[in-house]
C-alpha positions in Angstrom: -55.6 -83.2 8.9 -56.2 -80.4 6.4 -59.2 -79.7 8.4 -57.5 -79.5 11.7 -54.9 -77.4 10.5 -57.3 -75.0 9.0 -59.3 -75.1 12.4 -55.8 -74.0 14.3 -55.2 -71.8 11.5 -58.3 -69.9 12.3 -58.1 -70.1 16.0 -54.4 -68.7 15.8 -56.4 -65.4 13.8 -59.4 -65.3 16.4 -56.6 -65.0 18.9 -54.4 -62.1 17.1 -57.6 -60.6 16.0 -58.8 -60.4 20.1 -55.2 -59.8 20.9 -54.7 -56.5 18.2 -58.2 -55.8 19.5 -57.4 -55.1 23.2 -53.9 -53.7 21.9 -55.8 -51.1 20.0 -58.2 -50.8 23.4 -55.4 -50.7 25.4 -53.5 -48.0 23.2 -56.6 -45.9 22.5 -56.9 -45.8 26.3 -53.6 -44.7 27.1 -53.5 -42.4 24.6 -57.3 -40.7 25.7 -55.5 -40.6 29.6 -52.5 -38.7 28.1 -54.7 -36.3 26.2 -56.4 -35.7 29.3 -53.3 -35.2 31.5 -52.2 -32.8 28.5 -55.2 -30.9 28.9 -55.5 -31.0 33.0 -51.9 -29.2 32.6 -53.0 -26.6 30.0 -55.7 -25.7 32.1 -53.3 -25.6 35.1 -51.1 -23.4 32.9 -54.0 -20.9 32.0 -54.8 -20.3 35.6 -51.2 -19.8 37.0 -51.0 -17.3 33.7 -54.3 -15.9 35.2 -53.2 -15.5 38.7 -49.5 -14.4 37.7 -51.5 -11.6 35.3 -53.8 -10.4 38.1 -51.2 -10.7 40.8 -48.8 -8.1 38.1 -52.0 -6.0 37.2 -52.4 -5.9 41.3 -48.9 -4.9 42.1 -49.1 -2.1 39.3 -52.0 -1.0 40.6 -50.7 -0.6 44.0 -47.3 1.3 42.8 -49.3 3.6 40.4 -51.8 4.5 43.7 -48.4 4.7 46.0 -46.6 6.9 43.1 -49.6 9.2 43.4 -49.6 9.1 46.6 -46.0 10.3 47.4 -46.2 13.2 44.2 -48.9 14.4 46.5 -47.5 14.5 49.3 -44.3 16.1 47.4 -46.3 18.7 46.1 -47.7 19.7 49.3 -44.6 19.8 50.7 -43.1 21.9 48.0 -45.8 24.4 48.8 -44.8 24.4 52.0 -41.1 25.0 51.8 -42.3 27.9 49.0 -44.2 29.4 51.3 -42.0 29.4 54.5 -39.0 30.9 51.9 -41.9 33.7 51.0 -42.2 34.2 54.6 -38.8 34.6 55.6 -38.3 37.1 52.5 -40.8 39.2 53.6 -39.9 38.7 57.2 -36.3 39.4 56.1 -36.9 42.6 53.7 -39.2 43.9 56.7 -36.1 43.7 59.0 -34.3 45.8 57.0 -35.6 49.0 57.6 -35.1 48.3 60.7 -32.1 47.4 60.9 -31.1 50.4 59.0 -32.9 52.8 61.6 -31.1 50.8 64.1 -27.8 51.4 62.9 -28.8 54.9 62.8 -29.6 55.7 66.0 -26.8 53.7 67.3 -24.4 55.5 64.8 -25.8 58.9 66.2 -25.8 58.0 69.8 -22.4 57.2 69.2 -21.8 61.0 67.6 -23.8 62.3 70.7 -21.8 60.5 72.8 -18.3 61.6 71.2 -19.5 65.1 71.2 -20.4 65.6 74.7 -17.6 63.6 75.7 -15.0 65.8 73.7 
């Protein structure tokens, strides 16, 4: 009877040990799977961050290019406007003596007409 108890006890201990080994293996497998999933998520997050960073850098480059283009265009337009204004001033300055001369001629003609018809 004592031997049967010892044998049953050894068998129970063996089964408990096997069960613990399986549980430890299951826990380790589960832990390994969770670690793998976390690593995949970290890699995916790094890829997304890299894509986002590249997209932002591309947008900044595009904005800078458009800004430079608009600044050059604005500078050209301002130069054209300045040239137009300068030419208008020159024409106006040229026109003043002609207008004065025309006004004097008109005044002289009026005086002559007035003298002739008095």
